C-alpha positions as CSV (number, residue, x, y, z in Angstrom):
1,M,29.6,35.2,-68.9
2,S,27.4,37.5,-70.6
3,V,24.7,40.1,-70.4
4,S,21.7,39.5,-72.5
5,V,18.1,41.1,-72.6
6,F,16.9,38.4,-70.1
7,S,19.8,38.6,-67.6
8,F,19.5,42.4,-67.6
9,W,15.9,41.7,-67.0
10,M,16.6,39.4,-64.1
11,A,19.0,42.3,-62.9
12,M,16.0,44.7,-62.6
13,L,13.5,42.2,-61.3
14,C,15.7,41.1,-58.2
15,S,17.3,44.4,-57.3
16,T,13.7,46.1,-57.7
17,V,12.4,43.5,-55.4
18,L,15.2,43.8,-52.9
19,I,14.9,47.9,-52.6
20,L,11.2,47.4,-52.0
21,L,11.8,44.7,-49.1
22,V,14.7,47.0,-47.2
23,H,12.5,50.0,-47.6
24,L,9.6,48.1,-45.8
25,L,12.2,46.7,-43.1
26,R,13.7,50.7,-42.9
27,K,10.3,52.2,-42.0
28,K,10.3,49.7,-39.1
29,P,12.3,51.8,-36.2
30,G,12.9,48.6,-34.1
31,F,14.7,47.0,-37.2
32,I,16.9,50.1,-37.5
33,R,17.7,49.9,-33.7
34,S,18.3,45.9,-33.5
35,F,20.3,45.9,-36.9
36,G,21.7,49.4,-37.5
37,V,21.9,52.0,-40.1
38,S,25.1,50.7,-41.6
39,T,23.4,47.6,-42.1
40,L,20.7,48.9,-44.0
41,L,23.2,50.8,-46.4
42,F,25.0,47.7,-46.6
43,L,21.7,45.7,-47.9
44,Y,21.0,49.1,-50.4
45,F,24.8,48.4,-51.9
46,L,23.4,44.8,-52.8
47,C,20.5,46.1,-54.5
48,F,23.1,48.9,-56.2
49,F,25.4,46.0,-57.1
50,R,22.7,43.5,-58.3
51,M,21.5,46.2,-60.9
52,A,24.9,47.1,-61.8
53,V,26.2,43.7,-62.5
54,P,23.6,41.8,-64.6
55,L,25.9,38.6,-65.7
56,E,24.6,35.6,-67.1
57,L,26.6,32.8,-65.4
58,P,27.7,29.7,-67.6
59,F,25.9,27.4,-65.2
60,V,22.7,29.3,-64.9
61,Q,19.6,27.9,-65.1
62,V,16.7,28.9,-67.6
63,I,13.0,29.2,-66.9
64,G,10.9,29.3,-69.5
65,L,7.6,31.0,-69.1
66,E,5.0,30.8,-71.9
67,K,1.8,32.9,-72.7
68,G,1.8,36.6,-71.8
69,Y,5.5,36.6,-70.7
70,A,6.5,35.2,-74.0
71,A,4.1,37.2,-76.0
72,L,5.4,40.4,-74.5
73,F,9.0,39.7,-75.8
74,E,7.6,38.6,-79.1
75,L,5.8,41.7,-79.4
76,A,8.9,43.7,-78.3
77,R,11.1,42.1,-81.0
78,A,8.8,41.9,-83.8
79,G,7.8,45.4,-85.0
80,E,10.3,47.1,-86.6
81,V,10.7,51.1,-87.4
82,A,13.2,52.9,-90.0
83,L,15.4,55.3,-88.4
84,Q,18.2,56.8,-90.4
85,G,18.6,54.2,-92.8
86,F,18.6,51.5,-89.9
87,Q,15.9,48.9,-88.9
88,L,15.3,48.8,-85.5
89,N,13.1,46.6,-83.5
90,L,11.2,47.9,-80.0
91,L,13.9,46.6,-77.7
92,E,16.5,48.4,-79.8
93,L,14.5,51.6,-80.0
94,L,13.9,51.4,-76.1
95,F,17.8,50.5,-75.5
96,I,18.7,53.7,-77.5
97,L,16.2,56.3,-75.4
98,W,17.5,54.6,-72.2
99,V,21.0,55.3,-73.2
100,G,19.9,58.9,-74.4
101,V,17.8,60.0,-71.5
102,A,20.7,58.7,-69.4
103,V,23.6,60.5,-70.7
104,C,21.4,63.8,-71.0
105,R,20.3,63.3,-67.0
106,F,23.7,62.6,-66.2
107,L,25.6,65.7,-68.2
108,Y,22.6,67.8,-66.9
109,F,23.3,66.5,-63.1
110,V,27.1,67.3,-63.5
111,G,26.4,70.5,-65.0
112,R,24.3,71.5,-62.2
113,Y,26.3,70.3,-59.7
114,L,29.3,72.1,-60.8
115,W,27.4,75.2,-61.5
116,E,25.7,75.2,-57.9
117,K,29.0,74.5,-56.5
118,R,30.8,77.3,-58.2
119,K,27.6,79.5,-57.0
120,L,27.8,78.5,-53.4
121,E,31.7,78.7,-53.2
122,R,31.4,82.5,-54.3
123,F,30.7,83.2,-50.8
124,Q,34.2,81.2,-49.4
125,H,35.7,84.5,-48.1
126,N,32.5,85.0,-45.9
127,R,34.5,83.9,-42.9
128,S,32.8,83.6,-39.0
129,P,35.6,83.9,-36.3
130,L,33.4,82.0,-34.1
131,A,32.8,79.4,-36.3
132,E,36.2,78.8,-37.1
133,Q,37.2,78.9,-33.5
134,V,34.3,76.1,-32.9
135,F,35.3,74.1,-35.8
136,A,38.7,74.0,-34.8
137,R,37.6,72.1,-31.5
138,V,35.5,69.9,-33.5
139,Q,38.4,68.8,-35.6
140,E,40.6,68.3,-32.4
141,E,37.7,65.9,-31.1
142,S,37.7,63.7,-34.2
143,S,39.9,61.0,-35.2
144,K,40.2,62.3,-38.3
145,H,41.7,65.6,-39.5
146,L,40.2,66.6,-43.0
147,Q,40.6,69.5,-44.7
148,V,37.3,71.6,-44.8
149,R,36.4,74.9,-45.2
150,V,33.8,77.0,-43.0
151,F,31.8,79.8,-44.6
152,V,28.9,81.9,-44.6
153,C,26.5,81.8,-47.7
154,P,23.3,84.0,-47.5
155,D,21.5,81.7,-50.2
156,I,20.8,78.9,-48.0
157,P,18.1,78.4,-45.3
158,G,20.1,75.6,-43.6
159,P,23.4,74.3,-42.9
160,M,25.0,71.9,-45.5
161,G,28.2,70.2,-46.5
162,I,29.2,70.4,-50.3
163,G,32.5,69.0,-52.4
164,I,33.9,65.5,-52.8
165,R,37.5,66.9,-53.3
166,K,37.2,70.3,-52.0
167,K,34.9,70.2,-49.3
168,G,33.3,73.0,-47.6
169,I,30.7,73.1,-45.0
170,L,27.8,76.2,-45.7
171,L,26.4,78.1,-42.8
172,P,23.4,80.7,-43.4
173,H,23.9,84.0,-42.4
174,R,22.2,84.1,-39.1
175,D,23.5,84.2,-35.7
176,Y,24.2,80.9,-33.9
177,T,25.1,80.6,-30.3
178,E,28.5,78.8,-29.3
179,E,27.1,75.7,-28.8
180,E,24.9,75.2,-31.8
181,L,27.8,75.9,-34.0
182,Y,29.3,73.1,-32.1
183,Y,26.6,70.6,-33.0
184,V,26.1,71.8,-36.3
185,L,29.6,71.8,-37.3
186,Q,30.3,68.5,-35.8
187,H,27.1,67.1,-38.2
188,E,28.6,68.4,-41.3
189,Y,32.1,67.3,-40.3
190,T,30.8,63.8,-39.7
191,H,29.5,63.5,-43.2
192,F,32.9,64.0,-44.5
193,V,34.5,61.6,-41.9
194,H,32.0,59.1,-43.3
195,R,32.7,59.7,-46.9
196,D,28.7,60.2,-47.3
197,L,29.2,62.9,-50.1
198,T,30.4,60.4,-52.1
199,V,27.6,58.0,-51.3
200,R,25.0,60.5,-52.2
201,F,27.0,61.5,-55.3
202,L,27.2,57.9,-56.8
203,T,23.6,57.6,-55.7
204,C,22.5,60.3,-57.9
205,V,24.5,59.2,-60.7
206,F,22.8,55.7,-60.5
207,V,19.6,57.2,-60.5
208,C,20.6,59.3,-63.8
209,V,21.6,55.5,-65.5
210,F,18.4,54.0,-64.4
211,W,16.0,56.6,-64.8
212,W,13.1,54.8,-66.0
213,N,12.8,52.8,-62.8
214,P,10.6,54.0,-60.1
215,A,12.5,52.2,-57.3
216,V,15.7,53.8,-57.8
217,Y,14.0,57.2,-56.5
218,L,12.5,55.0,-53.5
219,L,16.5,54.4,-53.0
220,N,17.5,57.9,-53.5
221,R,15.3,59.2,-50.8
222,D,15.9,56.2,-48.3
223,V,19.8,56.7,-48.6
224,E,19.6,60.2,-47.9
225,Q,17.6,59.8,-44.7
226,M,19.8,57.0,-43.9
227,L,22.8,58.7,-44.0
228,E,21.5,61.4,-41.8
229,I,20.2,59.1,-39.3
230,K,23.6,57.6,-39.2
231,C,25.2,60.8,-38.9
232,D,22.8,61.9,-35.9
233,L,23.5,58.7,-34.3
234,A,27.4,59.1,-34.5
235,V,27.3,62.4,-33.4
236,T,25.1,61.7,-30.5
237,D,26.7,58.2,-29.3
238,G,27.6,58.2,-25.8
239,R,26.5,61.4,-24.9
240,S,24.5,62.2,-22.0
241,K,20.8,62.8,-22.3
242,S,21.0,67.0,-22.0
243,E,23.7,66.6,-24.4
244,R,21.3,65.3,-26.9
245,I,18.5,67.4,-26.0
246,A,20.8,70.3,-26.6
247,Y,21.7,68.7,-30.1
248,L,18.3,68.7,-30.8
249,T,17.6,72.0,-30.1
250,A,20.4,72.9,-32.2
251,I,18.6,71.2,-35.2
252,L,15.1,72.9,-34.1
253,S,16.5,76.0,-34.0
254,A,18.1,76.0,-37.5
255,L,14.4,74.7,-38.6
256,R,12.7,77.7,-36.9
257,D,15.2,80.4,-38.9
258,G,15.5,78.3,-42.4
259,G,12.7,75.9,-42.1
260,E,9.7,77.8,-44.1
261,E,12.2,78.2,-46.8
262,K,12.5,75.9,-49.7
263,N,15.9,74.1,-49.2
264,P,18.0,74.4,-52.4
265,A,18.1,70.8,-54.3
266,F,21.9,70.3,-54.1
267,S,21.2,66.8,-54.9
268,A,25.0,65.6,-54.1
269,G,25.3,67.4,-50.8
270,T,24.4,66.7,-47.1
271,H,21.4,68.9,-45.7
272,L,21.1,69.1,-41.6
273,L,17.6,70.2,-42.5
274,P,15.6,67.6,-44.5
275,R,14.6,68.9,-47.9
276,R,11.2,67.4,-47.4
277,M,9.3,68.4,-44.8
278,D,7.1,65.3,-44.0
279,N,8.0,62.7,-41.6
280,A,11.8,62.8,-42.2
281,L,12.6,65.0,-39.3
282,L,10.5,63.5,-36.8
283,E,12.1,59.8,-37.5
284,R,15.6,61.1,-36.9
285,F,14.7,62.6,-33.7
286,H,12.8,59.3,-32.9
287,M,16.0,57.5,-33.2
288,I,18.1,60.1,-31.3
289,T,16.2,60.1,-28.1
290,R,15.6,56.4,-28.0
291,G,19.1,55.8,-29.1
292,E,20.4,52.6,-31.3
293,N,20.6,49.1,-29.9
294,A,22.6,47.3,-32.7
295,K,25.1,45.8,-30.3
296,R,23.2,43.6,-28.7
297,A,22.0,42.4,-31.6
298,S,25.4,41.6,-33.6
299,W,25.0,37.8,-34.2
300,H,21.3,38.8,-35.7
301,R,23.0,41.5,-37.6
302,L,25.7,39.0,-39.1
303,A,22.9,36.2,-40.3
304,L,21.1,38.7,-42.0
305,L,23.8,40.0,-44.2
306,T,24.8,36.1,-44.6
307,V,21.4,35.5,-46.1
308,S,21.3,38.4,-48.0
309,V,24.8,37.9,-49.7
310,A,23.5,34.3,-50.5
311,L,20.3,35.7,-51.9
312,L,22.2,38.1,-54.4
313,F,24.5,35.0,-55.4
314,A,21.4,32.8,-56.0
315,S,19.8,35.5,-57.8
316,Y,22.6,34.7,-60.3
317,L,21.6,31.2,-60.6
318,F,18.6,31.3,-63.0
319,V,17.2,33.8,-65.7
320,I,13.4,34.0,-66.8
321,Q,13.1,33.7,-70.5
322,P,10.1,33.4,-72.7
323,K,9.1,30.0,-73.9
324,Y,8.0,28.9,-77.4
325,D,6.8,26.0,-79.2
326,P,8.9,25.1,-81.8
327,P,7.5,26.5,-84.9
328,V,6.5,24.2,-88.0
329,A,9.5,25.6,-90.1
330,D,11.7,23.7,-87.5
331,Y,10.6,20.4,-88.5
332,Y,11.8,20.6,-92.0
333,S,14.3,18.4,-93.5
334,R,16.9,19.8,-95.7
335,D,17.7,16.1,-97.1
336,S,14.1,14.9,-97.7
337,A,10.2,16.2,-97.7
338,E,8.9,18.7,-95.7
339,I,7.4,16.8,-92.5
340,E,4.4,18.6,-91.0
341,I,4.3,18.3,-87.0
342,T,0.7,17.3,-87.2
343,D,1.1,14.6,-89.7
344,V,3.7,12.6,-87.4
345,S,2.6,9.6,-85.5
346,Y,5.6,8.0,-84.0
347,L,9.8,7.9,-84.9
348,F,11.0,4.7,-86.3
349,K,14.5,4.1,-85.0
350,Y,16.5,1.8,-87.3
351,E,19.6,-0.7,-86.0
352,D,22.3,2.0,-87.4
353,G,21.1,4.5,-85.3
354,S,19.0,6.5,-87.7
355,Y,15.6,7.8,-87.3
356,A,12.6,8.2,-89.4
357,A,8.9,10.1,-89.2
358,V,6.2,7.9,-89.5
359,L,3.2,9.9,-90.8
360,S,-0.2,9.0,-90.3
361,D,-0.9,7.5,-93.6
362,G,1.9,5.1,-93.0
363,Q,4.8,6.7,-94.7
364,F,8.5,6.7,-93.9
365,I,10.3,10.1,-93.8
366,P,14.2,10.0,-93.4
367,V,15.2,12.9,-90.6
368,N,18.6,13.0,-91.5
369,D,18.8,16.9,-90.2
370,E,20.3,16.3,-86.7
371,Y,19.0,19.8,-85.7
372,V,15.7,18.7,-86.9
373,L,16.2,15.1,-85.0
374,E,17.0,17.1,-81.7
375,L,13.8,18.9,-82.3
376,M,11.5,15.9,-82.9
377,L,13.1,14.0,-79.9
378,S,12.1,16.9,-77.8
379,Q,8.4,16.3,-78.2
380,D,8.1,13.3,-76.8
381,Y,7.2,11.1,-79.7
382,I,6.6,7.3,-79.3
383,I,9.8,5.6,-80.3
384,K,9.9,2.1,-82.1
385,E,12.8,0.4,-83.0
386,E,13.7,-1.8,-85.6
387,G,13.3,-5.4,-84.5
388,E,10.4,-4.9,-82.4
């Protein structure tokens, strides 16, 4: 069990393909209703896992590719650059660049997260008696009782949830009706119950590490939207049509009051309003109004998950590596004269099991080096045995 540049490349390739496939499926509302948001999140988890665990197992099968693929890796390994007294090839330089940028992005993300969280927590004493009263009702109706603070923050355009350990629900400085508060607070509280902020935080860290892969930004955006849809469906599940309309009205009301402003990019938080005003909100409304119909497709969902896990393990069964023709230098015998590959007509096998290379001029050159012999036998030369 090991990790090589080729196993890492296979992990990136397989996970990228999986991300793109799941993204295409996610864009089909019928697929979401049939299989559920949790199923899609699990598929994205498989993408995470494959990219984060690029192992090369002992039983892996090697697939060799020639020409362009081999030339690309040869180019990456050939050129060397002197850096602080060290000779580094292109692959090593790219690895240093990857790690360096990943560390910088991670430190920037953590620093910005702590700074923004501290900035928002300055308003933790701005309490709303009505909001706390409604929130107590939300907690009573929930199966889990979590320690969550609710406070008003004038610096945000819409409701949001922050914090993994010290949890808080932030409300903008505006007048909500009791019904609007109920649905807004239930939405954000459901995020905490489902531990969605932990998922958001880990996704952001994942983007910091694999910053060079365009697919991770697509995954980050999709996961954010899927968590919001999952939360919407959890809040509206089992509710009447009038209650669903009330929930949508609460979101539209918040959008009307704060949607024109730029929502702060608190990456590891949850936002009732989408940070990108494209089709995200329309997709959520579409899912709420039509509902999720995943229960009647449970065996389809199980089959999909089984196939997905099987594909994940299958991706560990092979690895693509560059294939090169053995260089002429590999045919040198340390115990005899130099053998040119173009001069060898056939191999001659003696009764004692030893071999000789017969050149085009009829000369017999003993092949005493086992490594050289293995290379020559792999070239499908005609073999004539003594006594024939």
